[in-house]
C-alpha positions in Angstrom: 11.3 -8.5 -5.0 9.6 -11.9 -5.0 6.0 -11.9 -6.1 3.7 -12.2 -3.1 1.4 -15.2 -3.1 -1.7 -13.0 -3.3 -0.4 -11.4 -6.6 0.0 -14.7 -8.4 -2.5 -14.7 -11.2 -2.6 -10.9 -11.3 -0.9 -8.6 -13.7 1.7 -6.5 -12.0 1.5 -2.7 -12.3 4.8 -1.3 -13.1 5.9 1.6 -11.0 8.9 3.8 -11.2 11.2 3.6 -8.2 14.0 6.1 -7.5 17.4 4.3 -7.6 15.9 0.9 -6.8 14.5 2.1 -3.5 10.9 1.8 -2.3 8.2 3.9 -4.0 7.1 6.4 -1.4 3.5 7.2 -1.2 1.4 9.8 0.7 -1.3 8.2 2.8 -4.2 9.7 4.6 -5.3 7.6 7.5 -8.3 7.1 9.7 -7.3 7.9 13.3 -9.6 6.2 15.8 -8.2 4.8 19.0 -4.7 5.4 17.6 -3.0 7.5 15.0 -2.7 6.1 11.5 -5.0 3.2 12.3 -5.8 2.4 8.7 -5.4 4.0 5.3 -8.4 5.6 3.7 -6.7 7.4 0.8 -3.3 7.5 -0.8 -1.4 9.3 -3.6 1.1 7.9 -5.9 2.7 10.6 -8.1 -0.1 12.9 -9.1 -2.9 10.4 -8.8 -5.2 9.9 -5.7 -6.7 6.6 -4.8 -9.6 6.0 -2.4 -9.4 2.8 -0.3 -12.6 0.8 -0.9 -11.6 -2.2 1.2 -9.0 -3.3 3.6 -8.4 -6.9 2.4 -5.9 -7.8 5.0 -3.5 -6.2 7.5 -0.7 -7.4 9.7 1.8 -5.8 12.1 5.5 -6.4 12.9 7.8 -4.6 15.3 9.1 -2.2 12.7 6.3 -2.1 10.0 2.6 -2.5 9.5 1.2 -3.8 6.2 -2.2 -3.1 4.7 -3.4 -5.0 1.6 -6.1 -2.7 0.2 -8.4 -2.6 -2.8 -8.5 0.9 -4.3 -11.2 2.7 -6.3 -9.4 1.7 -9.5 -10.2 -2.0 -8.6 -6.4 -2.8 -8.1 -4.8 -4.3 -5.1 -2.0 -2.5 -3.3 0.3 -3.6 -0.5 1.1 -0.5 1.6 3.8 -0.6 4.2 4.1 1.9 7.1 7.6 2.3 8.5 6.9 2.7 12.3 10.2 4.5 13.1 9.8 7.2 10.4 6.0 7.3 9.9 6.6 7.0 6.2 4.7 4.8 3.8 5.8 2.8 0.7 4.1 0.7 -2.0 5.5 -2.8 -1.8 3.4 -4.4 -4.5 0.5 -3.6 -6.8 -1.6 -5.7 -9.1 -4.8 -5.8 -11.1 -7.1 -8.7 -12.0 -6.6 -10.1 -15.5 
């Protein structure tokens, strides 16, 4: 995957992926006007992360993306697959 512009100047956090596929993540969302409106907590492996800030979000026909800052002070790009309702981690980085 090409490094997203917002990760330039950040150290990438390495993450294991099964057979080169996306790293699946469990996400707990705030549900206001609609279901899965925004992530508030997520789990990667056996570690939980609280979302401290939604830095940016954007939507496409098949996916929604949420760039978040977690309680470990790292940035994560979470993607929600609309058709399946599953989430994946597309990128992660931490300040130098």
